[in-house]
N, C-alpha and C positions, 0 to 999 in steps of 0.2 A: 415430455414435460407438458402437462395440461395447464397452461397459464393464460389461456385466451381471454378469461373474463377480466383480467387485470390489465388495463391499458395505460392509464395516466401515472407513469412512473417518473419520479424526479431523480436526477442525477446532480449532485452538487460537485463542484470541481470537474465539470463535465469536459472542459477543454484541456485538462491536465493529463498527466501520464496514465494513471490508473483509471481515471474518470473517462477518458475517451476510449480507452480500450474496453471498458464496460459498455459504453454506448454502442460500439461495434457488435459486442456479443449480444446484447439485447436485440439490436437489429437483426442479427442472425436467427434469434428465437422468434422474430415475427412482431416485436414491439416497435412501432414507428411513432405512436403518440407520446413521445418522451418530452419531458420538460427539463431543459438543460439550464443549469445555474452556474455562472462564472463571472469574472470580470470582463472577459471577451476584448481586452485591450491589448493583448500580446499577440502580434501576427504569427509568431512561431507556433504558439499554443492553438491558435485558430486554425492553423493548418491541420492539426490532429483530428478535426471534425469534417474534413473535406469528404463529401460523399455520404455523410452520416444522415439518417432520416429522423426527424423530430418534429414535434408540434409547435414548440416555442422556446425561446432563449429569454432568460430573465437575469438581469444584473445582480450580482452577489449582494449588493448593498440595499437592493429593493426587495430581496426574496422574502425576508421575515414578515414584512408587511403584507406582501402579496399572499403568503401562505395564510396569514391570519384571515384574510378576506376571501380566499378561494379554496379552503381546505376540503370542501365537499368535491372539488375537482381532482383531487389527488388520491391515489390508491396505494402507493408505497414510495418510500424515500430511501435512496442510498446517499448517504452524506459522506462524500469523500474529499470535499473541499477543505483546505487547510494551508496555513503557512508551514512548509515543510523543511525549511532551511535549518539544519542542525547547528549552524554557525550564527544563528540569529540570537543575540544575547539582549535585545530589548524585550523584556518580558510584557511590557505594556502592549506591544504589537501581537505577541503570541496569545495574550490573555483575551484581547479583542477578537482576533480571528479564529482561535482554536478552542478557547475556553467559553467566553461569554456568548459568542455567536452560537456555539453547539448547544449551550444550556437553553438558549431561547428557542432553538428549534425543537429540543426535547420537550420542553413545556407545551408548545403548541401540539405536537405529536400526541402528548399525553392527554391533553384536553379534547383534542378532536379526534382522537383514536385512530391515528395514521401509523401503520407499521414502519419501523425504522432500523436500518442497518447502517452503522457508522464505522468509520476507520479510526482505529486505535493504532498503536505502533509497537514494535518490539524494543523501540528506544526507551520504553517505559521499564525495561528490566536492568538498565544500567550495566554494570559490569557482570551481572549474572550471579551475584553473591548468593541469591536465593534459588538459583537454577532458572529454568525457562519453561516452568509449568504454568498453565493457565487456570490453576486452582484458585478460586475466588477467596479462599481462606488466607492466601498468601499475598494477596494484592496490596494490602496496606504496608507490607514490609519492603516493597520495591523502592530502590533509590535511583531514579533516572540520573544521567550524567550531565544533561544540558537542558536549558530552558524549553526547547522543543518537546523533549521526552517528558518533561515535568508537566507541560500543558496538557499533553495527552493523558498522562497518569491522573492528574486532577480531574479530568472529565470523567474517566473510568470511575474514580472514587464517588464523584457526583452521581452518576447513574445508579451505583449500587446502594446509595443512600434514599433514593427516591421511592416513595410509596405510590405516587401516581406515575403511571408508566404507559407508554403505547400498548396496544393490544399485542404486539409482537415486537421484540427488539433483539439485536445482536451487535456486539462489539467485536471488530476484527483486528487483531494484533498483527499487522503486516511485518514480515521479516525483510530480508534483502531482495527487494523486487527489481528485476531487470526486464528489458523487452522494448518493442517499438514505442515511438511517441515521447522520447525522452529529450529531443533536440532543444527544447526551451529551458531545460533545467539547469544548464550550465555545470558548475562544480558539483551540484547535488545530483547529477546523473550518475547511473551505476557505474561500477568499475568496468563492466563489460563495454560500455559505450566509450569510456575514456581510453580503454586499453585498445580497442579497435582503431581509434583515431591515431594513437602512439604508433601501433604496429604498421598502419598503412603509410604513415609519414616517414618512420624511421626504421622500420624492420625489427623493432625491439619494443618491449614494454617495461615499464619501471614499477616495481613492487616494493613494499616496504620490508626492510631487515627486521629480524625479531631481536627484541632486547631480553628475551626470556629463554633460558637454556633448554626448556622442555619443548620449545617450538624452533625448527629450523626456518631460515629465511623463506618467506613466501608460504610457509606451512601453517599460517594463522588460519583459523576455521571460521566459516560463516555458513548460515543456512540461506542459500541463494534460491530463490523462487522465481520461475518464469511468469510473466504477467498473464498469460493464458490460463494458468493455473489459478491465479487469484480471481480473475473474472468468473471462472467456473465455480469457484466456491461462493462468490457473491450471489450468482444466480441460483446456486443450490438453496441458499437461505430464502430466496423468493419463492422457490418450489416448496420449501418446508412450510412457508406461511400459507400458500395455497392449499397444502395438504392438511391445514389446521393444526400444525405442530406448533405449540405455544411455549416451548421451554425458552426462556430468555436467559442469555449468558454471554460471557466474553470468551472468545476463541482465538487461539493462535492460528496464523495463516502462514505456514512455512512448508517445508518438505518433510521435515523430521530427520533429515540427514545432512549434518554439516560437511562442507567440502572446503578444500584449501584454495588460496588464491592461485597457486600453481595450477591446480585442476581447472580453475576458472580460465586461465590464460591459454592453456594448451590447445583447446579446441578452437579458439580464435585463429592461431597460427595454422592448424590443420585445415580449417575451412578456407583459408586464404591461400593454402599451399605453399606456406612458408616454413622455415625451420624455426624451431623454438628458441628464442633468444630473450632472456630476462635479465634486467639490470636490477639489483637490490639497493635501495636508497635508504638513509636514516628516516625514522619516523620524525615528523616535525615536532619540535620542542613543545609547541603550544598545544598538542594534542596527545603527547607521549603519555601523560598520566591518566588519560580518559580512553586510551586505545583498547578496544576489545580484541581478546585473542581468541575467543570461542563464543559462538552462539548456535544454538540449535533448538528449534521449536519442538516442545512435546505436543504430539498431535492426537493423543488418545481421546481427548474430549470430542473434537470434531469427528473423528472416526466412530465414535459411539452414537452420534446422531444419525448415522446411516450413510455418511459420505464415503464413497468407495473408489472415486476415480484416481488412477495412479498419477503422480506428478511427473512432470519432465525431469530427465536427468540433466545434470549441468551440460553433459556433452550434447544431448539433443536440443536442449533449450538455447544454448549458445549458438549452435549451428543455425538453427532457425532464426535467431535474431540477426546473426551476421549475414545470412542471405537476404534478409530484409534491408539491413544497412547498405549493402552492396548496390541496391537498387535506387538508393536515394541520392 
């Protein structure tokens, strides 16, 4: 990957889950003049950046003004910062952090001609009534199930309406991401993280029962993607820009293969050397009508760009993550 000419890369949400893993990946590729943006007021999140190499940190609330004044010092932006709590129902918070903030960033990137890759979400697909294809012709028909998904969806729609754009941009719809650096996320951490804690403490894991005849308990399906695959795809778009590929679009970021929660739990027990013990519990009433039984990213559009790296299987990804958690 010949990316040496590009040095001043911004990562927003840099202390967060995916952001901090992307910082690690960029460091591995030789980028050390990184500009990290976050609130930096959470000690658990800040631990995610221990050992990271970077040029500067900028507070999230000061970044838009800073970028307006220092745009000539920026070569590329990964915008991963967001309020990601799917249980946040105060849309004013989500509008401020996820929608209005992202619009301001887009507008500067368009005027100053800064390439931009931003995080969207599979939450925009809602129940999947229209499937999980990233065809732009279907995007206006999507119906997110919660305010978080709606905030991401509205920004996708905003982007597609803009005539003034960055010289290169890509929106990435992340599916169910799991991996290191989730400690700070609390209840929003991945099922793998919570299952590991349950199994370590009690020897068993609790998964939801199914209320639909076509799905057995624990056989609900998700597209689980290991965070290393996510950062690989992010840096692929950096490479695309460097290669003068200028096709702007919104892409799914998943594995393209849905797996069950039972599949997800099994390698945790195996890696810990324990027998599989699963207790099935009712789906909470407050999420029962919004519970997704199936998600699976259609990955054809990304593959058509030339991305060829195979993704981690659930078994390999979970094993790698559990080995990491055992050291913490």
